[in-house]
PASEBA-1860 file (N, C-alpha, C; in nm, 3 decimals):
! residues 86
1> MVEVQKSV> -3.675/1.583/-0.908/-3.608/1.455/-0.900/-3.497/1.445/-1.005 ~ -3.522/1.498/-1.124/-3.424/1.495/-1.232/-3.303/1.581/-1.197 ~ -3.327/1.695/-1.130/-3.217/1.784/-1.089/-3.126/1.713/-0.989 ~ -3.183/1.640/-0.897/-3.103/1.568/-0.799/-3.017/1.463/-0.869 ~ -3.075/1.393/-0.963/-3.001/1.291/-1.035/-2.886/1.353/-1.115 ~ -2.910/1.468/-1.177/-2.804/1.535/-1.252/-2.691/1.580/-1.161 ~ -2.726/1.632/-1.043/-2.622/1.676/-0.951/-2.543/1.558/-0.897 ~ -2.610/1.446/-0.872/-2.540/1.326/-0.826/-2.449/1.272/-0.936
9> DKWFAKIQ> -2.498/1.274/-1.061/-2.416/1.230/-1.173/-2.292/1.317/-1.189 ~ -2.306/1.448/-1.172/-2.191/1.539/-1.178/-2.092/1.509/-1.066 ~ -2.146/1.480/-0.948/-2.061/1.450/-0.833/-1.981/1.323/-0.858 ~ -2.048/1.219/-0.909/-1.978/1.094/-0.938/-1.877/1.112/-1.052 ~ -1.908/1.193/-1.150/-1.813/1.219/-1.259/-1.688/1.289/-1.205 ~ -1.707/1.380/-1.112/-1.593/1.450/-1.052/-1.507/1.353/-0.972 ~ -1.570/1.266/-0.894/-1.496/1.167/-0.816/-1.420/1.073/-0.909 ~ -1.485/1.028/-1.015/-1.421/0.938/-1.110/-1.301/1.005/-1.176
17> ADIGKKIG> -1.312/1.129/-1.212/-1.200/1.202/-1.274/-1.085/1.218/-1.176 ~ -1.119/1.247/-1.051/-1.016/1.264/-0.949/-0.943/1.133/-0.921 ~ -1.017/1.025/-0.912/-0.955/0.894/-0.890/-0.872/0.854/-1.011 ~ -0.920/0.884/-1.129/-0.846/0.853/-1.251/-0.710/0.920/-1.255 ~ -0.701/1.040/-1.201/-0.574/1.112/-1.199/-0.477/1.051/-1.098 ~ -0.528/0.999/-0.988/-0.442/0.952/-0.880/-0.411/0.803/-0.885 ~ -0.486/0.726/-0.962/-0.468/0.581/-0.961/-0.331/0.540/-1.012 ~ -0.279/0.611/-1.110/-0.147/0.577/-1.163/-0.038/0.591/-1.058
25> AFVAFLLF> -0.041/0.699/-0.983/0.059/0.720/-0.878/0.044/0.615/-0.768 ~ -0.080/0.579/-0.735/-0.103/0.480/-0.631/-0.051/0.343/-0.674 ~ -0.079/0.303/-0.796/-0.033/0.174/-0.846/0.120/0.172/-0.855 ~ 0.179/0.282/-0.899/0.325/0.291/-0.905/0.386/0.278/-0.766 ~ 0.323/0.340/-0.666/0.371/0.329/-0.528/0.363/0.185/-0.480 ~ 0.252/0.117/-0.509/0.238/-0.023/-0.468/0.342/-0.112/-0.536 ~ 0.367/-0.089/-0.664/0.468/-0.168/-0.734/0.608/-0.139/-0.681 ~ 0.634/-0.015/-0.642/0.762/0.020/-0.582/0.780/-0.054/-0.450
33> LLAIGIFI> 0.675/-0.060/-0.368/0.683/-0.135/-0.243/0.700/-0.284/-0.269 ~ 0.635/-0.336/-0.372/0.651/-0.476/-0.409/0.795/-0.504/-0.449 ~ 0.855/-0.415/-0.527/0.994/-0.433/-0.570/1.088/-0.432/-0.450 ~ 1.065/-0.344/-0.355/1.147/-0.341/-0.234/1.132/-0.473/-0.158 ~ 1.010/-0.522/-0.147/0.986/-0.648/-0.079/1.054/-0.766/-0.147 ~ 1.048/-0.768/-0.279/1.114/-0.876/-0.353/1.266/-0.869/-0.333 ~ 1.320/-0.749/-0.336/1.464/-0.731/-0.314/1.504/-0.782/-0.176 ~ 1.427/-0.745/-0.075/1.457/-0.791/0.061/1.443/-0.943/0.070
41> GINAAQHF> 1.340/-0.998/0.006/1.321/-1.143/0.008/1.434/-1.219/-0.058 ~ 1.481/-1.169/-0.172/1.592/-1.235/-0.241/1.717/-1.231/-0.155 ~ 1.746/-1.114/-0.097/1.864/-1.103/-0.010/1.851/-1.192/0.112 ~ 1.735/-1.199/0.172/1.716/-1.284/0.289/1.735/-1.430/0.252 ~ 1.684/-1.471/0.137/1.698/-1.611/0.095/1.843/-1.647/0.065 ~ 1.920/-1.552/0.011/2.060/-1.581/-0.021/2.149/-1.582/0.102 ~ 2.127/-1.487/0.192/2.216/-1.473/0.307/2.172/-1.555/0.428 ~ 2.044/-1.574/0.444/1.991/-1.647/0.559/1.887/-1.749/0.512
49> PRQAMLAV> 1.930/-1.856/0.447/1.832/-1.948/0.388/1.739/-2.013/0.491 ~ 1.786/-2.034/0.612/1.700/-2.096/0.714/1.592/-2.000/0.765 ~ 1.618/-1.871/0.759/1.522/-1.772/0.807/1.447/-1.704/0.692 ~ 1.456/-1.756/0.571/1.394/-1.692/0.455/1.242/-1.683/0.469 ~ 1.181/-1.782/0.531/1.035/-1.777/0.547/0.992/-1.662/0.637 ~ 1.079/-1.617/0.726/1.046/-1.502/0.810/1.024/-1.377/0.726 ~ 1.091/-1.369/0.611/1.072/-1.254/0.522/0.932/-1.251/0.464 ~ 0.863/-1.363/0.467/0.724/-1.370/0.422/0.628/-1.361/0.540
57> IIPAVAGV> 0.660/-1.432/0.646/0.568/-1.442/0.760/0.557/-1.311/0.836 ~ 0.668/-1.244/0.863/0.666/-1.122/0.944/0.582/-1.011/0.878 ~ 0.599/-0.981/0.748/0.512/-0.879/0.688/0.365/-0.921/0.684 ~ 0.339/-1.051/0.667/0.199/-1.097/0.666/0.135/-1.077/0.802 ~ 0.205/-1.112/0.907/0.153/-1.093/1.043/0.137/-0.945/1.073 ~ 0.236/-0.864/1.031/0.225/-0.720/1.052/0.106/-0.663/0.976 ~ 0.078/-0.716/0.859/-0.038/-0.671/0.782/-0.169/-0.703/0.851 ~ -0.178/-0.821/0.911/-0.299/-0.859/0.984/-0.317/-0.768/1.106
65> IAYYNRTF> -0.208/-0.742/1.177/-0.217/-0.652/1.294/-0.256/-0.511/1.249 ~ -0.195/-0.464/1.140/-0.226/-0.330/1.090/-0.372/-0.319/1.045 ~ -0.428/-0.429/0.995/-0.567/-0.428/0.952/-0.661/-0.403/1.069 ~ -0.627/-0.457/1.184/-0.713/-0.445/1.301/-0.675/-0.331/1.395 ~ -0.554/-0.275/1.382/-0.508/-0.172/1.473/-0.458/-0.052/1.391 ~ -0.535/0.054/1.390/-0.503/0.171/1.308/-0.376/0.240/1.355 ~ -0.351/0.246/1.484/-0.231/0.311/1.535/-0.106/0.238/1.486 ~ -0.109/0.106/1.493/0.002/0.024/1.444/0.023/0.050/1.294
73> AVVLFVIM> -0.086/0.059/1.219/-0.077/0.083/1.075/-0.013/0.218/1.045 ~ -0.052/0.320/1.118/0.003/0.454/1.095/0.151/0.456/1.129 ~ 0.189/0.394/1.239/0.330/0.390/1.278/0.413/0.317/1.172 ~ 0.365/0.204/1.124/0.437/0.131/1.019/0.446/0.213/0.891 ~ 0.338/0.283/0.857/0.338/0.365/0.736/0.442/0.476/0.746 ~ 0.451/0.541/0.861/0.551/0.647/0.880/0.692/0.589/0.871 ~ 0.714/0.472/0.931/0.846/0.409/0.924/0.882/0.374/0.779 ~ 0.784/0.324/0.702/0.810/0.294/0.561/0.843/0.420/0.484
81> LIFIFI> 0.771/0.527/0.510/0.801/0.653/0.441/0.941/0.703/0.475 ~ 0.981/0.690/0.600/1.116/0.731/0.639/1.221/0.651/0.563 ~ 1.201/0.518/0.555/1.296/0.435/0.482/1.298/0.465/0.333 ~ 1.184/0.500/0.277/1.179/0.529/0.133/1.252/0.659/0.101 ~ 1.237/0.759/0.186/1.293/0.891/0.156/1.431/0.915/0.214 ~ 1.485/0.818/0.284/1.622/0.835/0.336/1.723/0.774/0.243
END
């Protein structure tokens, strides 16, 4: 029983170390997406003040759809990657 616990502890330590290495890049990616969203929102509010709420509503609705539909989520993710790297 002690051997099993030690092996599980080693496994969790490995997972924790792996996540610790990747969390910084993941948070940086999320903040980069947030910055892009803020930039788009500011531009939408300045150029199209009557439609500024659409800059909030459309991504929120897309997020709800993506939560329930994996295919939609993957397609949106690929489109976002294309826009980021172009």
